[in-house]
Phi, psi and omega in degrees: 000135180235131172251135187205161179227161175236146161296170184310123184205153169252127182253119185266141176294154185310318188257017184266155172274116186302312184299328181282339185263338185240159170274092190304313182301317184291320180294317182290317182290337183251010174064034179267122182292147177236120184224133177272132177265173181271353182259164181279196182094188187263177179285143179226154178255134178242147159211191185288357171271003182249130173251120187252152181224147179224137169246135175237121184208166178300145185275077172262109194309317181293328184274343187252021175289151184310306188298318182298330179269335178279329183300313176302320179295320178295323178300316181297317180295322179296324181293337180254014169104007180254107187276074185277159175231162179250119183267187185296335178270010181065025170275154169266131180236155177226120184053038178079000181248148184283128174243348183202134172241155187229159176208162180220159177210135179249137185201125175047051172080009180231162176234136169258118177242121184221159179200173180259158169218113182282107177265300177214048182294146175285094187288329178294319176295323180304318182289338179278329185278320184270135175284135175236134181286099183298327179292321179295319179297314184294316186282335187244004176067028180279136179291154177297153182300329181294328182272355182259353182237163176204158175269152180263353186303324181291347181255005178258160173310146183302330182271004183265094174279184184293328176294317178294323178295320178299315179297316183297321178296314180301312180297316182293316180290330178296323179290323181284319191249000180053054181274156176234148180298148178215139180238143177285138175284169177300324176296316177302313183293328175296320178296320179298311179300317181294320177298316178301313182296315186279342183231295194280350174264000190267149175297324183299324179279315186284331181239317183295337178281358184294140175291163180300147180202161178241138185234153173215129181220141182250139177221130174264117189236170177305328181280349182132191180263125179248131171255113183260130177239139175199156170261158176233127179237116179058033180084001180251143184277138174220161173055046182284137178222135179245112182242167176131188183256047184264155174269146178212151183265335179225165181294119186289355178297335177291322177291316178304319180289325180293333182278354183294123178084001180283141174300136175278078180218136191307314184296318182294316180291321178298321179302321180289312184297329183272357181300143183305331180304327188251007180294126177086002181298322179247113185307130174060023187234121185270168176299322179297320180288323179296335178301332183294347174287341186237349181221000000 
């Protein structure tokens, strides 16, 4: 079992399109890391108010089911006064709201089972970082993400900070699972750092692995309203079209063609928009303002 925390980060599910799940401009401007994990499920926001847990164990199918691994963790939380339940999706809930989600991955005879635990997460920032399909919410009556989750800190004893919570979980799980302490060797840590550098810190993994998707974004600019449409293949923009009631000095098809194959990344898109070729194409509208069409 590993207990761990992140600085502010968005963690993307293995099969998600990163651009569709995050508010790209907000994450870049606020220094929020974006990392794809190897397990499925949805995008989540982490900060130091989130306590995360991982179990790694032999892949014995009956013993590695979601519920069998979530139940011991739930028992420990109940013992310290948090009356959690496990719902049909194997999330831990409190008063009907989600406090922990889980995911799994099997590899070479072992299973990784991990989850989040909302202690004092910045829920307002979470709603700014994660994209929510407003049309889906309106048409299907789905509650906002902010109203479906909650922190457990207000249900714990006043003197139980996140470190005390961590200690209580370790003690409780040790009694249930007979665990012993384990430390990574320096060689282990070197392997971890190399894997992070070569895979998990790279744009190719975090954005380039995204499945194909189609995007449409509207921006009201000094030149008028632009509706930008584009497809994304492996994190690169294709089939870019600019529609709307905007003014232009030159045919925008040249800009659409120049965007073909560009990374959907603010710096890369800005470089195209700021190129001398397109300077003055849109009256009274800067490259920085045009970025709002794509982010």
